[in-house]
TORDREN-839900 format. One line per 3 residues: number of its first residue (from 1); their letters; for each residue x, y, z of C-alpha. Coordinates in pm, whole numbers. Layout:
NUM) A) X:Y:Z | ...
***
This chain:
1) MQT) 5226:-7407:-925 | 5359:-7129:-1069 | 5701:-7133:-1290
4) TTP) 5887:-6921:-1484 | 5771:-6646:-1674 | 5857:-6317:-1895
7) ARG) 5948:-5980:-1707 | 5630:-5821:-1703 | 5613:-5685:-1337
10) ALQ) 5467:-5356:-1187 | 5818:-5265:-1154 | 5946:-5354:-1492
13) GMR) 6268:-5105:-1588 | 6318:-5016:-1196 | 6736:-5103:-1127
16) VLD) 6764:-5177:-757 | 7152:-5246:-609 | 7065:-5515:-296
19) LSR) 7360:-5457:-52 | 7205:-5640:228 | 7239:-5982:388
22) VLG) 7092:-6221:654 | 6681:-6140:604 | 6531:-5819:614
25) GPL) 6723:-5617:358 | 6730:-5946:163 | 6328:-5984:173
28) CGQ) 6241:-5625:76 | 6499:-5683:-241 | 6345:-6029:-336
31) ILG) 5976:-5843:-312 | 6077:-5575:-567 | 6261:-5838:-812
34) DHG) 5944:-6059:-761 | 5750:-5745:-892 | 5968:-5648:-1221
37) ADV) 6268:-5503:-1052 | 6614:-5566:-1221 | 6799:-5648:-850
40) LKI) 7134:-5684:-845 | 7295:-5842:-526 | 7590:-5778:-430
43) EPP) 7797:-6001:-156 | 8106:-6010:-1 | 8361:-6285:-133
46) GGD) 8271:-6474:158 | 7896:-6460:38 | 7593:-6380:259
49) DTR) 7601:-6529:570 | 7278:-6736:566 | 7414:-6923:302
52) AWG) 7547:-7110:586 | 7252:-7104:820 | 7151:-7490:792
55) PPF) 7034:-7777:730 | 6898:-7820:471 | 7201:-7749:210
58) KDG) 7182:-7785:-172 | 7556:-7771:-352 | 7665:-7602:-6
61) VAS) 7411:-7369:23 | 7184:-7330:288 | 6763:-7298:237
64) YYH) 6762:-7009:453 | 6952:-6832:158 | 6727:-6975:-73
67) GLN) 6403:-6901:81 | 6503:-6484:4 | 6701:-6436:-274
70) RNK) 6550:-6513:-608 | 6489:-6269:-891 | 6830:-6135:-854
73) RIQ) 7148:-6187:-992 | 7439:-6171:-814 | 7804:-6056:-785
76) FLD) 8069:-6065:-488 | 8248:-5724:-398 | 8461:-5656:-133
79) LSA) 8344:-5278:-35 | 8639:-5229:202 | 8850:-5244:-97
82) PQG) 8901:-4974:-337 | 8840:-5153:-635 | 8498:-5276:-529
85) QEK) 8408:-4909:-382 | 8484:-4798:-773 | 8228:-5098:-939
88) LLA) 7997:-4968:-668 | 7976:-4627:-772 | 7970:-4713:-1144
91) LMA) 7659:-4951:-1032 | 7503:-4658:-819 | 7481:-4421:-1087
94) QAD) 7244:-4663:-1262 | 7050:-4768:-958 | 6695:-4624:-878
97) VLI) 6745:-4795:-592 | 7004:-4900:-283 | 6905:-5153:-13
100) ENF) 7165:-5218:252 | 7212:-5369:617 | 7574:-5268:702
103) KIG) 7651:-5176:1055 | 7576:-4810:1130 | 7879:-4612:1043
106) TME) 8006:-4895:811 | 7980:-4737:464 | 8058:-4418:590
109) KWG) 8420:-4517:683 | 8446:-4638:356 | 8369:-4286:242
112) IGF) 8016:-4419:44 | 7765:-4347:345 | 7423:-4198:241
115) AQM) 7527:-3823:321 | 7825:-3889:127 | 7689:-4002:-167
118) QQR) 7324:-3771:-153 | 7415:-3515:-409 | 7660:-3713:-630
121) FER) 7342:-3947:-682 | 7041:-3710:-583 | 6793:-3943:-760
124) LVW) 6896:-4238:-561 | 6631:-4395:-296 | 6869:-4506:-44
127) CRV) 6709:-4755:206 | 6877:-4840:560 | 6747:-5170:740
130) SGF) 6927:-5131:1082 | 6835:-5229:1430 | 6760:-4901:1634
133) GAD) 6838:-4645:1330 | 7124:-4430:1389 | 7060:-4227:1638
136) GPL) 6901:-4199:2039 | 6952:-4375:2338 | 7016:-4712:2120
139) GAW) 7113:-4589:1807 | 7364:-4804:1590 | 7323:-5072:1810
142) PGY) 7341:-5387:1619 | 7017:-5581:1593 | 6877:-5941:1573
145) DAA) 6509:-6031:1525 | 6505:-6281:1888 | 6610:-5938:2090
148) IQA) 6376:-5729:1943 | 6093:-5951:1975 | 6228:-5951:2380
151) MTG) 6299:-5589:2399 | 5936:-5453:2234 | 5754:-5647:2447
154) LMS) 5627:-5911:2159 | 5807:-6192:2374 | 5609:-6079:2675
157) VNG) 5243:-6172:2545 | 5350:-6462:2358 | 5324:-6774:2502
160) ERD) 5084:-6951:2781 | 4947:-6786:3036 | 5102:-7011:3310
163) GGP) 5439:-7034:3114 | 5710:-6820:3068 | 5748:-6556:2729
166) LRV) 5833:-6718:2429 | 5976:-6619:2103 | 5702:-6616:1823
169) GLP) 5820:-6912:1606 | 5946:-6749:1251 | 6128:-6431:1237
172) VVD) 5847:-6189:1244 | 6058:-5876:1326 | 6304:-5917:1074
175) MVT) 6032:-5996:801 | 5775:-5720:844 | 6145:-5464:891
178) GMN) 6165:-5605:529 | 5798:-5556:426 | 5816:-5180:578
181) AVI) 6106:-5120:322 | 5940:-5200:64 | 5646:-4962:137
184) GVM) 5905:-4700:219 | 6085:-4745:-109 | 5801:-4735:-275
187) LAL) 5657:-4398:-95 | 6010:-4248:-191 | 5990:-4342:-587
190) HER) 5623:-4224:-545 | 5770:-3920:-436 | 6050:-3874:-664
193) QRS) 5822:-3859:-922 | 5723:-3475:-816 | 6064:-3354:-684
196) GLG) 6340:-3538:-890 | 6513:-3653:-555 | 6578:-3999:-400
199) QLV) 6570:-4035:10 | 6661:-4208:273 | 6432:-4486:351
202) DAA) 6528:-4578:753 | 6339:-4927:840 | 6478:-5037:1175
205) LYD) 6352:-5358:1342 | 6298:-5177:1689 | 6062:-4945:1530
208) SGI) 5837:-5257:1352 | 5880:-5432:1664 | 5663:-5138:1834
211) SLL) 5427:-5131:1530 | 5332:-5500:1588 | 5203:-5479:1937
214) HPH) 4860:-5450:1815 | 4647:-5466:2005 | 4799:-5499:2324
217) AAN) 4958:-5105:2303 | 4612:-5022:2190 | 4464:-5191:2543
220) WFM) 4725:-5056:2735 | 4707:-4670:2617 | 4343:-4737:2736
223) DGK) 4313:-4883:3052 | 4733:-4848:3234 | 4734:-5213:3279
226) TPQ) 5018:-5422:3177 | 4910:-5698:2903 | 4976:-6073:2969
229) RSG) 5032:-6360:2772 | 4685:-6569:2731 | 4807:-6857:2521
232) NAH) 4632:-6924:2195 | 4357:-6664:2335 | 4278:-6333:2229
235) PNI) 4307:-6095:2417 | 3946:-5889:2324 | 3741:-6149:2151
238) APY) 3624:-6505:2291 | 3578:-6750:2157 | 3906:-6671:1975
241) DVL) 4073:-7004:2107 | 4163:-7333:2017 | 3900:-7554:2123
244) QTG) 3880:-7952:2129 | 3621:-8116:1946 | 3523:-8479:1916
247) SIP) 3853:-8600:1732 | 4090:-8302:1656 | 4157:-7943:1806
250) LFF) 3990:-7640:1597 | 4069:-7266:1615 | 3756:-7106:1645
253) AVG) 3787:-6699:1542 | 3467:-6598:1651 | 3457:-6163:1642
256) NDR) 3083:-6095:1666 | 2733:-6158:1781 | 2584:-6315:1441
259) QFK) 2883:-6543:1449 | 2853:-6660:1807 | 2489:-6703:1734
262) LLC) 2542:-6921:1426 | 2800:-7128:1615 | 2587:-7215:1910
265) EHI) 2271:-7269:1675 | 2525:-7538:1519 | 2650:-7707:1745
268) GCA) 2310:-7747:1957 | 2395:-7538:2246 | 2182:-7263:2141
271) QLV) 2087:-7130:2508 | 2400:-6988:2544 | 2293:-6727:2355
274) QDS) 2040:-6605:2601 | 2278:-6638:2864 | 2357:-6280:3002
277) RFA) 2732:-6370:3076 | 2758:-6460:2632 | 2507:-6237:2505
280) TAG) 2764:-5947:2404 | 3093:-5969:2242 | 3222:-5743:2560
283) QRS) 3086:-6021:2792 | 3213:-6308:2650 | 3559:-6168:2650
286) VHR) 3537:-6094:3067 | 3320:-6461:3114 | 3537:-6684:2846
289) EAL) 3688:-6877:3145 | 3289:-7037:3196 | 3224:-7032:2815
292) KPL) 3537:-7247:2684 | 3427:-7550:2878 | 3077:-7524:2791
295) LEQ) 3130:-7478:2422 | 3380:-7806:2467 | 3134:-8016:2579
298) ALA) 2905:-7943:2299 | 3207:-7959:2031 | 3286:-8324:2192
301) GFE) 3012:-8487:1989 | 3163:-8328:1631 | 3454:-8425:1378
304) GNA) 3684:-8154:1355 | 3754:-8178:995 | 3434:-8207:908
307) LAT) 3270:-7969:1170 | 3543:-7711:1031 | 3388:-7698:668
310) ALM) 3071:-7689:773 | 3113:-7375:981 | 3343:-7226:732
313) AIG) 3047:-7263:497 | 2804:-7076:708 | 3006:-6807:805
316) VPA) 3186:-6917:1121 | 3574:-6885:1123 | 3721:-7246:1225
319) APV) 4004:-7435:1117 | 4193:-7711:1183 | 4546:-7643:1321
322) QAV) 4796:-7752:1042 | 5152:-7842:1026 | 5377:-7668:763
325) DAA) 5379:-7951:488 | 5009:-7933:488 | 4968:-7626:459
328) LAH) 5227:-7601:175 | 5050:-7886:-2 | 4713:-7788:34
331) PHT) 4492:-7740:-264 | 4430:-7398:-206 | 4794:-7268:-193
334) LHR) 4860:-7405:-498 | 4524:-7274:-619 | 4682:-6933:-532
337) QLR) 5002:-6986:-709 | 5186:-6949:-334 | 5410:-7220:-466
340) VQL) 5699:-7151:-743 | 5920:-7391:-921 | 6223:-7268:-1147
343) PGY) 6525:-7542:-1212 | 6684:-7646:-903 | 6469:-7438:-687
346) QGV) 6117:-7449:-509 | 5985:-7146:-295 | 5672:-6976:-145
349) GSP) 5571:-6702:-407 | 5452:-6376:-435 | 5093:-6287:-149
352) IKL) 5073:-5972:-379 | 4806:-6028:-653 | 4786:-5764:-936
355) SRT) 4535:-5832:-1196 | 4749:-5646:-1505 | 5082:-5704:-1383
358) PAT) 5153:-6007:-1143 | 5450:-6108:-985 | 5723:-6315:-1196
361) YRH) 5970:-6553:-1130 | 6284:-6531:-1335 | 6632:-6608:-1180
364) APL) 6627:-6916:-910 | 6886:-6771:-632 | 7263:-6754:-715
367) TPG) 7220:-6698:-1067 | 7513:-6476:-1191 | 7558:-6103:-1302
370) EQF) 7772:-5804:-1374 | 7536:-5536:-1462 | 7216:-5417:-1493
373) D) 7009:-5588:-1774
***
């Protein structure tokens, strides 16, 4: 379990003003902070909304907030008031990056929007996280993860084949938007080295939702058939599904003919490889309904956990379906330093591994701050 370390990250020396709240923007700020940026989070006098998104709570602040706001120092400013705006302008003059996800037009109403500040702070990279962007048929509408999942088709392909559409069980659109925001910020900073100028990074939830539609969008572009729900099964690959063993269900991700041959040989049904219905990946996908019960019949003689270990050892992807607590306690999770501990704080570590300048963890959530270091 990784603990606090000195700041030596890849972004050491970068100064970030995080004006955002809830998820997409704060995640962007946390990723930049994990990799060494000095992140100053500006919250309204009542705090980020997610402080109340519990239980569980610690000292009146919800776990949801703690999960998105480490490696930041915070101060409270009322940006609708002249005094708060004056302080913000002083901080903008020092910052490399500003992150905000106010409703489109809010900062402009206050006189401190991107277009109004662009010439005054020409090197500032301004990252705007929004629901739909500023213009177009849905421009300036507020956006929320679940609503975007519904509108962009994600819910339509998630769920059991004979059931209704389901929201993905985590805020995938918000999180991917935060990651796309980081990519945009880094691209803009790289370009600034040539031009000396900042620019607007426009990260919209709607765009991120549409971008997540692979392979369903690619399938539709090619054959024109509306993608349908398939439960745990993959629309293009079989067996790529949860299959029952003699003890527990396992997820199999058999993506090519070699893996299928190894699987069948290991579980004692090598004859399936010679069956014309299953001889190639394309045929297995077409005949998946016939293949699944034949595989489960052979799998009934195996204990699931031992089988998964044996199959992974020979190159066949197979895994037990673990609960969150088991995943976070797994020895490999600890080995990969994916759990972080600071005084009074535990969280999930950075998945981005750099050999010379790894992520560091310096500030627990709620660390006070007034200026950049």
